C-alpha positions as CSV (number, residue, x, y, z in Angstrom):
1,M,-1.4,-3.4,18.2
2,S,1.9,-4.5,16.5
3,K,1.7,-7.2,14.3
4,S,5.3,-8.1,14.5
5,I,8.0,-7.2,17.0
6,V,10.5,-7.3,14.7
7,A,9.2,-5.1,11.9
8,N,7.9,-2.9,14.4
9,R,11.5,-2.4,15.5
10,Y,12.9,-1.7,12.1
11,A,9.6,0.4,11.3
12,Q,10.4,2.5,14.2
13,A,14.3,2.8,13.4
14,L,13.6,3.9,10.0
15,Y,10.8,6.2,11.4
16,E,13.2,8.1,13.2
17,L,15.6,8.7,10.5
18,S,13.0,9.5,8.2
19,V,11.8,12.6,10.9
20,E,15.5,13.3,11.4
21,K,15.9,14.0,7.5
22,G,12.7,15.7,7.1
23,Q,11.6,12.6,4.4
24,T,8.8,11.2,6.2
25,S,6.0,11.4,4.0
26,I,8.3,11.0,0.5
27,I,9.4,7.5,2.5
28,Q,5.9,6.7,3.5
29,E,4.9,6.8,-0.1
30,E,7.9,5.2,-1.5
31,L,7.1,2.1,1.1
32,L,3.8,1.8,0.0
33,E,4.7,1.5,-3.5
34,I,7.2,-1.1,-2.5
35,Q,4.5,-2.9,-0.3
36,K,2.0,-3.0,-3.3
37,A,5.1,-4.8,-5.3
38,F,5.2,-7.2,-3.0
39,L,1.6,-7.8,-2.6
40,A,0.9,-8.3,-6.1
41,N,4.1,-10.3,-6.9
42,P,4.3,-13.2,-4.0
43,E,6.7,-14.7,-5.9
44,L,9.2,-12.2,-5.1
45,G,8.8,-12.5,-1.6
46,Q,9.8,-16.3,-1.9
47,L,12.3,-15.9,-4.4
48,L,14.4,-13.4,-1.8
49,G,13.7,-16.0,1.1
50,N,14.8,-18.7,-1.1
51,P,18.3,-20.0,0.7
52,R,19.4,-21.6,-2.1
53,F,19.4,-18.2,-4.2
54,P,22.6,-16.7,-3.4
55,F,22.7,-13.2,-0.9
56,T,24.6,-11.3,-4.2
57,K,22.1,-12.1,-6.6
58,K,19.1,-11.2,-3.9
59,K,20.7,-7.7,-3.2
60,E,21.3,-7.2,-7.0
61,L,17.9,-8.0,-7.7
62,L,16.5,-5.2,-4.8
63,T,19.3,-3.0,-6.2
64,T,17.3,-3.4,-10.2
65,L,14.0,-3.4,-9.0
66,F,14.1,-0.2,-6.2
67,K,16.8,1.7,-7.8
68,D,15.2,4.8,-7.8
69,A,13.7,4.5,-4.4
70,N,15.2,6.8,-1.4
71,S,18.4,5.8,0.0
72,L,17.1,5.1,3.4
73,I,14.7,2.7,2.1
74,R,17.1,0.8,0.0
75,D,19.7,0.6,3.1
76,T,17.0,-0.5,4.9
77,L,15.7,-3.1,2.5
78,F,19.3,-4.5,2.1
79,V,19.3,-4.8,6.1
80,L,16.1,-6.5,6.1
81,L,17.7,-8.9,3.6
82,E,20.7,-9.5,5.4
83,K,19.2,-10.0,8.5
84,K,17.0,-12.5,6.6
85,R,14.2,-10.4,7.7
86,L,12.7,-9.4,4.2
87,N,9.5,-11.7,4.7
88,E,8.7,-8.8,7.3
89,I,8.3,-6.4,4.6
90,I,4.3,-5.9,4.7
91,N,4.1,-5.5,8.4
92,F,7.1,-3.5,8.1
93,V,5.5,-0.8,5.9
94,D,2.3,-1.2,8.2
95,E,4.2,-0.4,11.0
96,F,6.0,2.5,9.8
97,V,2.4,4.0,8.3
98,I,1.3,3.4,12.2
99,F,4.4,5.5,13.4
100,V,3.8,8.4,10.6
101,N,-0.2,8.4,11.7
102,D,0.3,8.6,15.3
103,A,2.9,11.4,14.8
104,A,0.0,13.0,12.5
105,G,-2.9,12.1,14.9
106,I,-4.5,10.1,12.3
107,A,-6.4,6.8,13.1
108,D,-7.8,4.3,11.1
109,A,-11.7,3.5,11.6
110,T,-14.3,1.4,9.4
111,V,-17.2,2.2,9.8
112,Y,-20.3,-0.5,9.2
113,S,-23.7,0.2,8.0
114,T,-26.8,-2.1,7.0
115,L,-27.3,0.5,4.6
116,P,-25.6,2.6,2.1
117,L,-24.3,5.8,3.1
118,T,-25.1,8.7,1.5
119,E,-22.6,11.4,0.7
120,S,-23.3,13.4,3.5
121,E,-23.5,10.6,6.4
122,S,-20.1,9.7,4.8
123,A,-19.0,13.4,5.2
124,A,-20.2,13.6,8.8
125,I,-19.0,10.5,9.9
126,S,-15.7,11.6,8.6
127,S,-15.6,15.1,10.3
128,T,-16.9,13.3,13.6
129,F,-13.5,11.1,13.4
């Protein structure tokens, strides 16, 4: 289920573009790295969300930080910044991954056990799901 309607819409748009360009896996990998950067540095999100920090400086900062990122990702980051939705970056990446996984027939699952599982038990559970 979607965490955010906004994040879902932006993720869907980027997903459709990435499929069209045949760059889905590359974009997913880069987005996960960007998500890690935002999670590891919450100050970055706070700075980019600060209304006193000029828009042009925010764009320069994003350009510098993500200069090697795919152009579709950079453009999406700029749109999120311009629309004041960069605070949705974590949810946006999660939603993008959901689109990719759904298309590939992949589902995430969490297994709980009262005892540690052996490697063969873990393998059996993985192959079942």
